[in-house]
N, C-alpha and C positions, 0 to 999 in steps of 0.2 A: 679385838673387837672394837675397843675404844678408839684405836687409830683409824679403823675402817669407817666408823661412824663419823669421826671428825673429817676424814678425807671426803666423804660424800656430803657433809655439811658445807664444805667449801665448794664443791662442785655444784650443789644446789643453788648456792649464792650466785655463782657465775651464770647458771642457766637462767636464773630469775631476772638477771640483768638484760636479757636479750628478749626482744619481742618476737612475734611470729614473723616468718618470712616466706617468700615464695620457694624456699628451698626445702630442706628435709626435716622441718620442725625443730625440736630441741635435741636432737641426737648429738651426742659427743663423740667425735672421732679422734683417734690419736694417730697422727701421721708418722709412719716409719718407713715408707717406701721412697720418699722423694730423696734424690741424691743430693749430697752436700757439696755443691759446686763451689770451689774456693775462689773462682774468679769473680771480680767485682767490676761490672761495666760502669761507665760514667752516666750518671743520672741527669735528667733535665733539672736545672736549678731555678731559683727565683728569677723573674724577668722574662721567662719564656711567654711569648704572647701569641694569642689567636690559635686557630686550629688549621692544620694543613688541609688542602683540598681532598686528601684521601683519608683523612681521619674520621673516625666514627664519632668522635666527641672527646671532651676532656674529662679527666678524673683528678680531683684535687687531693693532694696528700699534705696534711699539716702534721709535721714531725715534731716530737717533743723538744729535741734540740739536736741540730746537726753538728754540734761540737763534739758530741759523742759518736764514734764511729759506728756503733751498733745501729743507730738510726739511719746513718748514711747508707749502710748496706741494705737495709729494708728499702730505702728510697730507690737505690740503684736497681734492685731486682724488680720492684714494682714497675719502674720505668721501662726495663728491658722486656718483661713479660707483657706489659701493656701494649708495647710497640708491635709485638708479634700478633696481637689481635686488633690492631688498627686504632688504638686509643693513645692519646697524648696525656701524659701524667704531669701535672703542674706540682712542683715541690716547694713548699714553704717551711721556714724555720719558726716555730712558735716560741722558741727560747724559753720554754718552761712557764710561759705566761698565758693564763687563761683568757685574758682580754685580747691578747694578740691572736690566739687560736680561734676565738669566737669571731674575730673580724675576718680572719682567712676563710672561716666556714661561710660567713655572709658573702664574701666575694665569689666563692664557688657557687653559691646559690644564684647570685646575680648573673653569673656567666653560664648558667644552665648546665652545670656539670652532670654527667651521666651517673656518676657516683662520687662519694667522698670517703677518704680514709684518714683516720686520725690515730695518733698515739695521745690519748687524752692527757692534758697537762694536770688535771685534777679529776679524779674519779667521779666526783660529785658536781663540782661547779661548772663543768662543761655542759651539763644537762640542758639548759635553755637554748644554747647555740645548736645542739643536736635536734631539739624540738623544732626549731625553725626549718631545719632541712627536712625533717619529717613531714611538716606541714606543707613544704614545697614539693613533696613527692620524690625527694632525691634519697636514694638508699645510702646509709652511713655504715661503714665497716670499721671495726677497730683492729689494730695490729699490735701485738705484744701487750699494750696496757689496756685494761678493761674500764668500761664506764658502768657505774652501779647507780647512777642517778635514776629516780622514779619517774615514771610516765614518759619515757623515751623509747624509741624503738631502734635497736641495733640489729642490722640485717644479718651481719656475720661477724665472727671473731676468729682470728688465727693468732695464737700465742704459744707460750711455753707451758708446760705443766709445772707451774711455779711451785705449787704446794709439794709435789713430789720432788722437785729440785731442792726446795728447802729441806726436806727430810734427808736428801743426800748431803747437803751442807752440814746438817747436825751430825750425821755419822762421821763425816770427814773431821769435824771438831773433836768428837770423841777419840777418834784415832790419833789426832794431832797431839792432844793433851795427855793421852794415856792415863794410866791408873791414878795419877796425881790429882786429876781434875783441875779445877781453878775457876777464877773469875773471868766472865766474858762480857765484852762490849759489843752491842749491836749497833751498826751504822745503818739507819733506816731511811726510807723515803716514803713516808705514809700517804702522800698524795697519789701514789700509784697503787692501784689494787694488786698488781703483780707483786710488788714488794711486801704488801700486807700478807699475801699467801706464802711468800718465801719465808718470812719470818715466822708465820704460823706453823708451817712444816718443820722449820728448824727447832722451834721451841717444843713442839710435840715429841720429837726424838730426844731432845735434852731432858724433858720431864719424865719420859718413860725410863731413860737411863738412870735418873736419880732416884726413882722409885725402888729401884733394886739395890741401892747402896745406902749404907748408914753413914759413911764417911767419904771424903774425896769426891764429893759431888761437883757438878759443874753448875755454876751460878751466874745467871744473867744479871749483872749489877747495874746495867744502864742501857737504854735505848735511845740514841741520840740521832738527830737528823744529819745525815752525811750528804744530803742533796744529790746524791748520785754523781758527784763531781770531785775531782782531785782536790781542789782548794778547800771545799767544804768538809771533805773527809779528813783533811789535814787539821783543820781548825777544831773539828769535834774530837778528833783523837787526842789532840794536844791538851784540850780541856779535860778529857776523861782521865788521862794518865796523871795529870797534876792533881786531880781530886782523889784518885785511887790508883796509886803507884803499883799495886799488886795485881793489876789486870794481867792475865796470862794468854788470853785469847780474843780475837776480834772476828765477828762475822759481818762482813760488808755485803750489801745487797747488789753491788756490781764492781767490776774491776776499776773504774776511775776512782771511786771512793776508797777502795782497798789500797791503791797505790798512793793515795793521799795519806792513808793511815800509816803505811810503811814509812813515808817520808817524815811523818811526825815522830814515829818510834825511833828512826834512825837519828834524827836531831837530838832526841832525848837520851840517846845511847841505850835504848831498850830493844833494839831490832832483833837481838838474839833471844830475848826473854818472852816474846809474845808471838804466838802462832795466828796467822790470818788465813781465814777461809773466805773466799770471794764468790762471785757469780758472774757468768757471762761466757768467758772463754775467748775474749777478744785477743788480738795478737799481742798487745802489750801485757795483758794478763797472763797469757800462755808463757810469754818470755820471763815474766816475773816468777812464775812457778819453776821454770827451768833454772833460774838464778837463785832459787831458795827464798825469795822474798814473800811469796805467797804459798801456802801449803797445798791447796787444791781448789778447784772450781767445779761446780756443776755447769757444763757449758751448754750455751743455746746456740740456735741455728737461725740467725736473722735472715740469711739468704732464702731459706725455705719459707719464712714468714712472708716475705715480700712476694715470692712467686705464687704461693698458694692463695694468698689474699687476692691477687689479681685474677687468678683462675677462677676463684669463687665469684668474683665480680662479674666476669664474662658469663658464667653459668647463669647467674641471677638475671642478667640483662637479657639473656637468650631464653628465659623461661625454663631453665633446666634445674633439675634437683642438684643440691650441693649439701655438704655437712655444714650446719650453722655454726658449730663450735668445733674447732680443731686445736688440740693441745699436743704440742710436740714434746716427747720426753727429753729430759737432759741426760748427760752422761758424765760421771765424775772423772776428772782429769787431774792426774798428779804428776809428780816430777818424772816418773818412769815413762809416762806418756809424752811429756815435753821432750825428754831426751831422744825419742825416736820420731818426733814430729817433723816432717819435711818442710813445714812452713817456717820453721825457726833455723837460725844459723847454727 
């Protein structure tokens, strides 16, 4: 019951972050029917100018960072789906900078975009820029990452069931560490609401596990900013294992930070002593699971996020009903899955 109450508390926070739309109110839909198309078309990138004579308009997409393949996949599928419906998608890299993302939103407003899609660089600080789009009458949709700033309207959100995925990560960590338990480092990225939810789900499962045990518990000894990137994950892990050499597990909120963590462990000669659970299921992450570098991932489906987001935009612009919040479940991916994955060599 406690877990269910906590789950619904997180869902309530997400619903509260979205205003009313011309869609289906505040219903929460979990998408399970959209196929997971592995093909990745080439997206329009920065520098695309104007609108073709056949275009219905432009849609601006400000990505958190295009150095992370996850957001590139979202961009590519947004672009492909938009083209099917006569819209040109302008893709910009915010490079994890709220100021840059705000300026990109300003540009979309100036160009009279039909809609704006963002992966918020900061779940709170991006609020004023979104408010400008609200005041201009341009609908704003979020993909993967949520905005929880007050007094802004988000027309629709498509993302992962991050709290549920975090719970799967917690179960994987319990499985990886076994009866011995141990000390765990969390590589966080608190600017992103999705990561807050992942860590919340992870800790809920670990806390429940510990209440049933007197000894050999799993202790979260540190939560450090891994930046969601390899180099920052490397730095944070290096610092953590120097201050506490007895760490036996790492939960990283995405694959890049997990791969950085592994590099730090390998450099310190601790790669065989520490189990890593990550999140995403990018191709590099899957390969690392096959190679035994990462124990498991709750995997996400960024291709679905891009397609469903664009489908919702089109429905909104056509005055049709749509699910205002779509949360796509994760699936736990272990070495046995990697060994038979046709995407891997």
